[in-house]
C-alpha positions as CSV (number, residue, x, y, z in Angstrom):
1,X,14.3,-13.1,13.2
2,X,10.9,-11.9,14.5
3,X,10.7,-9.0,12.1
4,X,11.7,-11.1,9.1
5,X,9.1,-13.8,10.1
6,X,6.4,-11.1,10.4
7,X,7.3,-9.6,7.0
8,X,7.2,-13.0,5.3
9,X,3.8,-13.7,6.7
10,X,2.5,-10.2,5.6
11,X,3.9,-10.8,2.1
12,X,2.4,-14.2,1.9
13,X,-1.0,-12.8,2.9
14,X,-0.8,-9.9,0.5
15,X,0.3,-12.1,-2.4
16,X,-2.5,-14.7,-1.7
17,X,-5.1,-11.9,-1.7
18,X,-3.7,-10.5,-4.9
19,X,-3.8,-14.1,-6.4
20,X,-7.5,-14.5,-5.5
21,X,-8.3,-11.1,-7.0
22,X,-6.5,-11.9,-10.2
23,X,-8.2,-15.2,-10.5
24,X,-11.6,-13.6,-9.9
25,X,-10.9,-11.0,-12.5
26,X,-9.8,-13.6,-15.0
27,X,-6.3,-12.2,-15.3
28,X,-4.4,-15.4,-16.0
29,X,-1.0,-13.6,-16.4
30,X,-1.2,-11.9,-13.0
31,X,-2.6,-15.0,-11.4
32,X,0.4,-17.0,-12.7
33,X,2.8,-14.3,-11.5
34,X,1.3,-14.2,-8.0
35,X,1.2,-18.0,-7.8
36,X,5.0,-18.1,-8.6
37,X,5.7,-15.4,-6.0
38,X,3.7,-17.3,-3.4
39,X,5.7,-20.4,-4.1
40,X,8.9,-18.4,-3.7
41,X,7.7,-17.0,-0.4
42,X,6.7,-20.4,0.9
43,X,10.1,-21.8,0.0
44,X,11.9,-18.8,1.7
45,X,9.8,-19.3,4.8
46,X,10.5,-23.1,4.9
47,X,14.3,-22.5,4.4
48,X,14.2,-20.2,7.5
49,X,12.1,-22.5,9.7
50,X,9.0,-20.3,9.5
51,X,5.7,-21.9,10.1
52,X,3.2,-20.5,7.5
53,X,0.2,-22.4,8.6
54,X,-2.8,-20.2,9.5
């Protein structure tokens, strides 16, 4: 579970940064896509008991 937990956290961080970049660039489509991916990752983490708070 440790490796899975670490990978989810890495993916959340990467996706969040990509979302911020897309928003800053005004790329609404990419921002929406990244926001949906982030929601999925948070749901997956919650289902597996992974604390995603910083």
